[in-house]
Biotite code that builds the C-alpha atoms (Angstrom):
import biotite.structure as struc

atoms = struc.array([
    struc.Atom([0.000, 0.000, 0.000], chain_id="A", res_id=1, res_name="MET", atom_name="CA", element="C"),
    struc.Atom([2.831, 2.342, 0.888], chain_id="A", res_id=2, res_name="PHE", atom_name="CA", element="C"),
    struc.Atom([4.490, 1.758, -2.486], chain_id="A", res_id=3, res_name="GLN", atom_name="CA", element="C"),
    struc.Atom([1.243, 2.217, -4.431], chain_id="A", res_id=4, res_name="LEU", atom_name="CA", element="C"),
    struc.Atom([0.622, 5.515, -2.643], chain_id="A", res_id=5, res_name="ALA", atom_name="CA", element="C"),
    struc.Atom([4.122, 6.698, -3.516], chain_id="A", res_id=6, res_name="LEU", atom_name="CA", element="C"),
    struc.Atom([3.721, 5.667, -7.165], chain_id="A", res_id=7, res_name="ILE", atom_name="CA", element="C"),
    struc.Atom([0.401, 7.538, -7.356], chain_id="A", res_id=8, res_name="ALA", atom_name="CA", element="C"),
    struc.Atom([1.924, 10.552, -5.553], chain_id="A", res_id=9, res_name="ARG", atom_name="CA", element="C"),
    struc.Atom([-1.101, 10.358, -3.293], chain_id="A", res_id=10, res_name="ALA", atom_name="CA", element="C"),
    struc.Atom([-1.907, 13.160, -0.904], chain_id="A", res_id=11, res_name="GLN", atom_name="CA", element="C"),
    struc.Atom([-5.475, 12.089, -0.115], chain_id="A", res_id=12, res_name="THR", atom_name="CA", element="C"),
    struc.Atom([-6.693, 8.598, 0.758], chain_id="A", res_id=13, res_name="VAL", atom_name="CA", element="C"),
    struc.Atom([-10.173, 7.455, 1.757], chain_id="A", res_id=14, res_name="PHE", atom_name="CA", element="C"),
    struc.Atom([-10.137, 4.094, 3.494], chain_id="A", res_id=15, res_name="GLU", atom_name="CA", element="C"),
    struc.Atom([-13.387, 2.108, 3.490], chain_id="A", res_id=16, res_name="LEU", atom_name="CA", element="C"),
    struc.Atom([-13.171, -0.152, 6.535], chain_id="A", res_id=17, res_name="GLY", atom_name="CA", element="C"),
    struc.Atom([-10.121, 0.544, 8.657], chain_id="A", res_id=18, res_name="SER", atom_name="CA", element="C"),
    struc.Atom([-10.472, -1.776, 11.688], chain_id="A", res_id=19, res_name="ALA", atom_name="CA", element="C"),
    struc.Atom([-7.587, -0.999, 14.055], chain_id="A", res_id=20, res_name="ILE", atom_name="CA", element="C"),
    struc.Atom([-5.752, 1.108, 11.476], chain_id="A", res_id=21, res_name="GLY", atom_name="CA", element="C"),
    struc.Atom([-2.900, -1.104, 10.247], chain_id="A", res_id=22, res_name="TYR", atom_name="CA", element="C"),
    struc.Atom([-3.253, -0.047, 6.603], chain_id="A", res_id=23, res_name="SER", atom_name="CA", element="C"),
    struc.Atom([-4.126, 3.508, 7.689], chain_id="A", res_id=24, res_name="THR", atom_name="CA", element="C"),
    struc.Atom([-0.659, 3.788, 9.224], chain_id="A", res_id=25, res_name="LEU", atom_name="CA", element="C"),
    struc.Atom([0.931, 2.837, 5.909], chain_id="A", res_id=26, res_name="TRP", atom_name="CA", element="C"),
    struc.Atom([-1.235, 5.294, 3.982], chain_id="A", res_id=27, res_name="TRP", atom_name="CA", element="C"),
    struc.Atom([-0.465, 8.071, 6.478], chain_id="A", res_id=28, res_name="ALA", atom_name="CA", element="C"),
    struc.Atom([3.267, 7.469, 6.256], chain_id="A", res_id=29, res_name="GLN", atom_name="CA", element="C"),
    struc.Atom([3.112, 7.493, 2.462], chain_id="A", res_id=30, res_name="ALA", atom_name="CA", element="C"),
    struc.Atom([1.128, 10.740, 2.126], chain_id="A", res_id=31, res_name="VAL", atom_name="CA", element="C"),
    struc.Atom([3.398, 12.461, 4.623], chain_id="A", res_id=32, res_name="GLY", atom_name="CA", element="C"),
    struc.Atom([2.658, 15.338, 6.989], chain_id="A", res_id=33, res_name="PRO", atom_name="CA", element="C"),
    struc.Atom([0.916, 17.437, 4.318], chain_id="A", res_id=34, res_name="ALA", atom_name="CA", element="C"),
    struc.Atom([-1.391, 14.577, 3.275], chain_id="A", res_id=35, res_name="GLY", atom_name="CA", element="C"),
    struc.Atom([-4.706, 13.371, 4.644], chain_id="A", res_id=36, res_name="ARG", atom_name="CA", element="C"),
    struc.Atom([-6.118, 9.905, 5.234], chain_id="A", res_id=37, res_name="VAL", atom_name="CA", element="C"),
    struc.Atom([-9.755, 9.312, 6.115], chain_id="A", res_id=38, res_name="VAL", atom_name="CA", element="C"),
    struc.Atom([-10.128, 6.356, 8.484], chain_id="A", res_id=39, res_name="TYR", atom_name="CA", element="C"),
    struc.Atom([-13.599, 4.775, 8.644], chain_id="A", res_id=40, res_name="THR", atom_name="CA", element="C"),
    struc.Atom([-14.953, 2.023, 10.821], chain_id="A", res_id=41, res_name="ASP", atom_name="CA", element="C"),
    struc.Atom([-18.318, 1.228, 12.359], chain_id="A", res_id=42, res_name="SER", atom_name="CA", element="C"),
    struc.Atom([-16.760, 0.379, 15.727], chain_id="A", res_id=43, res_name="SER", atom_name="CA", element="C"),
    struc.Atom([-15.902, 3.127, 18.237], chain_id="A", res_id=44, res_name="ARG", atom_name="CA", element="C"),
    struc.Atom([-13.708, 0.594, 20.065], chain_id="A", res_id=45, res_name="LYS", atom_name="CA", element="C"),
    struc.Atom([-11.639, -0.024, 16.883], chain_id="A", res_id=46, res_name="ASN", atom_name="CA", element="C"),
    struc.Atom([-11.385, 3.711, 16.252], chain_id="A", res_id=47, res_name="ALA", atom_name="CA", element="C"),
    struc.Atom([-10.140, 4.411, 19.781], chain_id="A", res_id=48, res_name="ASP", atom_name="CA", element="C"),
    struc.Atom([-7.537, 1.659, 19.519], chain_id="A", res_id=49, res_name="GLU", atom_name="CA", element="C"),
    struc.Atom([-6.457, 2.924, 16.096], chain_id="A", res_id=50, res_name="ALA", atom_name="CA", element="C"),
    struc.Atom([-6.149, 6.497, 17.400], chain_id="A", res_id=51, res_name="ARG", atom_name="CA", element="C"),
    struc.Atom([-3.635, 5.307, 20.008], chain_id="A", res_id=52, res_name="ARG", atom_name="CA", element="C"),
    struc.Atom([-1.564, 3.600, 17.292], chain_id="A", res_id=53, res_name="TYR", atom_name="CA", element="C"),
    struc.Atom([-1.639, 6.755, 15.131], chain_id="A", res_id=54, res_name="PHE", atom_name="CA", element="C"),
    struc.Atom([-0.462, 8.858, 18.074], chain_id="A", res_id=55, res_name="GLU", atom_name="CA", element="C"),
    struc.Atom([2.365, 6.422, 18.877], chain_id="A", res_id=56, res_name="ARG", atom_name="CA", element="C"),
    struc.Atom([3.429, 6.370, 15.204], chain_id="A", res_id=57, res_name="ALA", atom_name="CA", element="C"),
    struc.Atom([3.364, 10.172, 14.945], chain_id="A", res_id=58, res_name="GLY", atom_name="CA", element="C"),
    struc.Atom([0.766, 10.316, 12.160], chain_id="A", res_id=59, res_name="VAL", atom_name="CA", element="C"),
    struc.Atom([-2.360, 11.286, 14.132], chain_id="A", res_id=60, res_name="ALA", atom_name="CA", element="C"),
    struc.Atom([-2.511, 14.816, 12.680], chain_id="A", res_id=61, res_name="ARG", atom_name="CA", element="C"),
    struc.Atom([-2.984, 13.585, 9.118], chain_id="A", res_id=62, res_name="GLN", atom_name="CA", element="C"),
    struc.Atom([-5.642, 10.946, 9.946], chain_id="A", res_id=63, res_name="VAL", atom_name="CA", element="C"),
    struc.Atom([-9.301, 11.979, 10.015], chain_id="A", res_id=64, res_name="ASP", atom_name="CA", element="C"),
    struc.Atom([-11.081, 9.338, 12.138], chain_id="A", res_id=65, res_name="ILE", atom_name="CA", element="C"),
    struc.Atom([-14.750, 8.779, 11.316], chain_id="A", res_id=66, res_name="ARG", atom_name="CA", element="C"),
    struc.Atom([-17.045, 6.242, 12.964], chain_id="A", res_id=67, res_name="VAL", atom_name="CA", element="C"),
    struc.Atom([-20.118, 5.004, 11.132], chain_id="A", res_id=68, res_name="GLY", atom_name="CA", element="C"),
    struc.Atom([-21.125, 3.609, 7.758], chain_id="A", res_id=69, res_name="ASP", atom_name="CA", element="C"),
    struc.Atom([-18.128, 3.987, 5.443], chain_id="A", res_id=70, res_name="ALA", atom_name="CA", element="C"),
    struc.Atom([-20.218, 3.986, 2.265], chain_id="A", res_id=71, res_name="LEU", atom_name="CA", element="C"),
    struc.Atom([-22.527, 6.662, 3.608], chain_id="A", res_id=72, res_name="GLU", atom_name="CA", element="C"),
    struc.Atom([-19.521, 8.796, 4.523], chain_id="A", res_id=73, res_name="MET", atom_name="CA", element="C"),
    struc.Atom([-17.997, 8.322, 1.072], chain_id="A", res_id=74, res_name="LEU", atom_name="CA", element="C"),
    struc.Atom([-21.301, 9.279, -0.563], chain_id="A", res_id=75, res_name="SER", atom_name="CA", element="C"),
    struc.Atom([-21.033, 12.692, 1.118], chain_id="A", res_id=76, res_name="GLU", atom_name="CA", element="C"),
    struc.Atom([-17.627, 13.450, -0.421], chain_id="A", res_id=77, res_name="GLU", atom_name="CA", element="C"),
    struc.Atom([-17.168, 15.710, -3.463], chain_id="A", res_id=78, res_name="LYS", atom_name="CA", element="C"),
    struc.Atom([-16.213, 14.393, -6.921], chain_id="A", res_id=79, res_name="PRO", atom_name="CA", element="C"),
    struc.Atom([-12.494, 13.956, -7.637], chain_id="A", res_id=80, res_name="ASP", atom_name="CA", element="C"),
    struc.Atom([-11.640, 14.376, -3.941], chain_id="A", res_id=81, res_name="SER", atom_name="CA", element="C"),
    struc.Atom([-9.205, 11.493, -3.535], chain_id="A", res_id=82, res_name="TYR", atom_name="CA", element="C"),
    struc.Atom([-6.014, 10.153, -5.032], chain_id="A", res_id=83, res_name="ASP", atom_name="CA", element="C"),
    struc.Atom([-6.733, 6.680, -3.609], chain_id="A", res_id=84, res_name="ILE", atom_name="CA", element="C"),
    struc.Atom([-9.800, 4.930, -2.284], chain_id="A", res_id=85, res_name="ILE", atom_name="CA", element="C"),
    struc.Atom([-9.044, 1.700, -0.456], chain_id="A", res_id=86, res_name="PHE", atom_name="CA", element="C"),
    struc.Atom([-11.875, -0.812, -0.194], chain_id="A", res_id=87, res_name="ASN", atom_name="CA", element="C"),
    struc.Atom([-11.785, -3.224, 2.744], chain_id="A", res_id=88, res_name="ASP", atom_name="CA", element="C"),
    struc.Atom([-15.377, -3.144, 4.038], chain_id="A", res_id=89, res_name="ILE", atom_name="CA", element="C"),
    struc.Atom([-17.612, -6.138, 4.702], chain_id="A", res_id=90, res_name="ASP", atom_name="CA", element="C"),
    struc.Atom([-17.351, -8.255, 1.581], chain_id="A", res_id=91, res_name="LYS", atom_name="CA", element="C"),
    struc.Atom([-21.098, -8.518, 0.948], chain_id="A", res_id=92, res_name="GLU", atom_name="CA", element="C"),
    struc.Atom([-21.075, -4.718, 0.487], chain_id="A", res_id=93, res_name="ASP", atom_name="CA", element="C"),
    struc.Atom([-18.202, -4.650, -2.034], chain_id="A", res_id=94, res_name="TYR", atom_name="CA", element="C"),
    struc.Atom([-20.652, -4.454, -4.959], chain_id="A", res_id=95, res_name="ARG", atom_name="CA", element="C"),
    struc.Atom([-21.874, -1.097, -3.604], chain_id="A", res_id=96, res_name="ARG", atom_name="CA", element="C"),
    struc.Atom([-18.425, 0.516, -3.669], chain_id="A", res_id=97, res_name="VAL", atom_name="CA", element="C"),
    struc.Atom([-17.767, 1.103, -7.363], chain_id="A", res_id=98, res_name="LEU", atom_name="CA", element="C"),
    struc.Atom([-20.627, 3.534, -8.118], chain_id="A", res_id=99, res_name="PRO", atom_name="CA", element="C"),
    struc.Atom([-19.652, 5.693, -5.143], chain_id="A", res_id=100, res_name="LEU", atom_name="CA", element="C"),
    struc.Atom([-15.893, 5.489, -5.548], chain_id="A", res_id=101, res_name="ALA", atom_name="CA", element="C"),
    struc.Atom([-15.705, 5.990, -9.314], chain_id="A", res_id=102, res_name="ALA", atom_name="CA", element="C"),
    struc.Atom([-16.564, 9.680, -9.231], chain_id="A", res_id=103, res_name="THR", atom_name="CA", element="C"),
    struc.Atom([-14.681, 10.488, -6.044], chain_id="A", res_id=104, res_name="ARG", atom_name="CA", element="C"),
    struc.Atom([-11.286, 9.338, -7.316], chain_id="A", res_id=105, res_name="ILE", atom_name="CA", element="C"),
    struc.Atom([-9.429, 11.839, -9.451], chain_id="A", res_id=106, res_name="ARG", atom_name="CA", element="C"),
    struc.Atom([-8.414, 10.817, -12.963], chain_id="A", res_id=107, res_name="LYS", atom_name="CA", element="C"),
    struc.Atom([-5.099, 9.030, -12.624], chain_id="A", res_id=108, res_name="GLY", atom_name="CA", element="C"),
    struc.Atom([-5.998, 7.978, -9.075], chain_id="A", res_id=109, res_name="GLY", atom_name="CA", element="C"),
    struc.Atom([-6.398, 4.444, -7.770], chain_id="A", res_id=110, res_name="LEU", atom_name="CA", element="C"),
    struc.Atom([-9.220, 2.306, -6.474], chain_id="A", res_id=111, res_name="LEU", atom_name="CA", element="C"),
    struc.Atom([-7.613, -0.496, -4.470], chain_id="A", res_id=112, res_name="ILE", atom_name="CA", element="C"),
    struc.Atom([-9.537, -3.426, -2.995], chain_id="A", res_id=113, res_name="ALA", atom_name="CA", element="C"),
    struc.Atom([-8.263, -5.996, -0.530], chain_id="A", res_id=114, res_name="ASP", atom_name="CA", element="C"),
    struc.Atom([-9.348, -9.653, -0.620], chain_id="A", res_id=115, res_name="ASN", atom_name="CA", element="C"),
    struc.Atom([-10.066, -9.615, -4.377], chain_id="A", res_id=116, res_name="ALA", atom_name="CA", element="C"),
    struc.Atom([-9.410, -13.366, -4.635], chain_id="A", res_id=117, res_name="LEU", atom_name="CA", element="C"),
    struc.Atom([-11.324, -14.179, -1.432], chain_id="A", res_id=118, res_name="TRP", atom_name="CA", element="C"),
    struc.Atom([-9.386, -17.379, -0.698], chain_id="A", res_id=119, res_name="GLN", atom_name="CA", element="C"),
    struc.Atom([-9.990, -18.481, -4.291], chain_id="A", res_id=120, res_name="GLY", atom_name="CA", element="C"),
    struc.Atom([-13.742, -18.675, -3.728], chain_id="A", res_id=121, res_name="ASP", atom_name="CA", element="C"),
    struc.Atom([-14.463, -16.002, -6.369], chain_id="A", res_id=122, res_name="VAL", atom_name="CA", element="C"),
    struc.Atom([-13.406, -18.558, -9.008], chain_id="A", res_id=123, res_name="ALA", atom_name="CA", element="C"),
    struc.Atom([-15.585, -21.330, -7.567], chain_id="A", res_id=124, res_name="ASP", atom_name="CA", element="C"),
    struc.Atom([-19.006, -21.316, -9.273], chain_id="A", res_id=125, res_name="PRO", atom_name="CA", element="C"),
    struc.Atom([-20.414, -23.304, -6.339], chain_id="A", res_id=126, res_name="ASN", atom_name="CA", element="C"),
    struc.Atom([-19.453, -20.652, -3.783], chain_id="A", res_id=127, res_name="ALA", atom_name="CA", element="C"),
    struc.Atom([-22.630, -18.616, -3.389], chain_id="A", res_id=128, res_name="GLU", atom_name="CA", element="C"),
    struc.Atom([-22.362, -17.080, 0.097], chain_id="A", res_id=129, res_name="ASP", atom_name="CA", element="C"),
    struc.Atom([-23.002, -13.342, 0.348], chain_id="A", res_id=130, res_name="ALA", atom_name="CA", element="C"),
    struc.Atom([-19.357, -12.401, 0.922], chain_id="A", res_id=131, res_name="ALA", atom_name="CA", element="C"),
    struc.Atom([-18.083, -14.359, -2.074], chain_id="A", res_id=132, res_name="THR", atom_name="CA", element="C"),
    struc.Atom([-20.861, -13.023, -4.304], chain_id="A", res_id=133, res_name="CYS", atom_name="CA", element="C"),
    struc.Atom([-20.102, -9.467, -3.194], chain_id="A", res_id=134, res_name="GLY", atom_name="CA", element="C"),
    struc.Atom([-16.386, -9.722, -4.011], chain_id="A", res_id=135, res_name="VAL", atom_name="CA", element="C"),
    struc.Atom([-17.033, -11.587, -7.269], chain_id="A", res_id=136, res_name="ARG", atom_name="CA", element="C"),
    struc.Atom([-19.563, -8.995, -8.460], chain_id="A", res_id=137, res_name="GLU", atom_name="CA", element="C"),
    struc.Atom([-17.255, -6.122, -7.465], chain_id="A", res_id=138, res_name="PHE", atom_name="CA", element="C"),
    struc.Atom([-14.412, -7.669, -9.496], chain_id="A", res_id=139, res_name="ASN", atom_name="CA", element="C"),
    struc.Atom([-16.682, -8.180, -12.512], chain_id="A", res_id=140, res_name="GLN", atom_name="CA", element="C"),
    struc.Atom([-18.004, -4.614, -12.337], chain_id="A", res_id=141, res_name="LEU", atom_name="CA", element="C"),
    struc.Atom([-14.509, -3.205, -11.954], chain_id="A", res_id=142, res_name="LEU", atom_name="CA", element="C"),
    struc.Atom([-13.123, -5.130, -14.934], chain_id="A", res_id=143, res_name="TYR", atom_name="CA", element="C"),
    struc.Atom([-16.155, -4.186, -17.057], chain_id="A", res_id=144, res_name="ALA", atom_name="CA", element="C"),
    struc.Atom([-15.930, -0.487, -16.213], chain_id="A", res_id=145, res_name="SER", atom_name="CA", element="C"),
    struc.Atom([-14.641, 1.667, -19.069], chain_id="A", res_id=146, res_name="PRO", atom_name="CA", element="C"),
    struc.Atom([-13.466, 4.170, -16.421], chain_id="A", res_id=147, res_name="ASP", atom_name="CA", element="C"),
    struc.Atom([-10.800, 1.894, -14.935], chain_id="A", res_id=148, res_name="PHE", atom_name="CA", element="C"),
    struc.Atom([-7.790, -0.134, -16.005], chain_id="A", res_id=149, res_name="PHE", atom_name="CA", element="C"),
    struc.Atom([-7.728, -3.009, -13.522], chain_id="A", res_id=150, res_name="THR", atom_name="CA", element="C"),
    struc.Atom([-5.285, -5.690, -12.399], chain_id="A", res_id=151, res_name="THR", atom_name="CA", element="C"),
    struc.Atom([-5.620, -8.187, -9.573], chain_id="A", res_id=152, res_name="ILE", atom_name="CA", element="C"),
    struc.Atom([-2.276, -8.827, -7.937], chain_id="A", res_id=153, res_name="ILE", atom_name="CA", element="C"),
    struc.Atom([-2.184, -12.330, -6.426], chain_id="A", res_id=154, res_name="PRO", atom_name="CA", element="C"),
    struc.Atom([-0.459, -11.441, -3.163], chain_id="A", res_id=155, res_name="ILE", atom_name="CA", element="C"),
    struc.Atom([-1.960, -12.607, 0.123], chain_id="A", res_id=156, res_name="ARG", atom_name="CA", element="C"),
    struc.Atom([-5.693, -12.810, -0.587], chain_id="A", res_id=157, res_name="ASP", atom_name="CA", element="C"),
    struc.Atom([-5.508, -10.739, -3.760], chain_id="A", res_id=158, res_name="GLY", atom_name="CA", element="C"),
    struc.Atom([-5.360, -6.980, -4.214], chain_id="A", res_id=159, res_name="VAL", atom_name="CA", element="C"),
    struc.Atom([-7.299, -5.318, -7.025], chain_id="A", res_id=160, res_name="ALA", atom_name="CA", element="C"),
    struc.Atom([-5.603, -2.176, -8.291], chain_id="A", res_id=161, res_name="VAL", atom_name="CA", element="C"),
    struc.Atom([-7.643, -0.053, -10.688], chain_id="A", res_id=162, res_name="ALA", atom_name="CA", element="C"),
    struc.Atom([-6.363, 3.114, -12.346], chain_id="A", res_id=163, res_name="LEU", atom_name="CA", element="C"),
    struc.Atom([-9.077, 5.672, -13.103], chain_id="A", res_id=164, res_name="ARG", atom_name="CA", element="C"),
    struc.Atom([-8.780, 6.721, -16.729], chain_id="A", res_id=165, res_name="LYS", atom_name="CA", element="C"),
])
């Protein structure tokens, strides 16, 4: 994530689903003191724990912590507001991300999604649980979108990296 942010020369990152802030730390370090990272999570407990990590790491000033529905918060953002949007929300909601994210990423910016291979289940036609269907549909929508050039990198559980054209 750090390297992708550097390549994109990112100054603004919106993170959909931040948990305890592990990836937020990497984003914050990459954007530097002048950058801004929006942390989102539905759990106040996660947000409080993450805040302590940000303070210890010296990046708290560039992280905007928001608690609530990440997709609702993203829907309130202006068009072309972000260099990177990172998708790591509940997998059954992945399919809802693309319509919101597409207009809020600047041209030349990145939409990045974790768990794009979902333990290989996205390739299994018999896997029909809500999480697998959500990730599978997100991947299909992303690859079909004329607004993005997309690659899934097969590291860990798969990372989709889509460049907004």
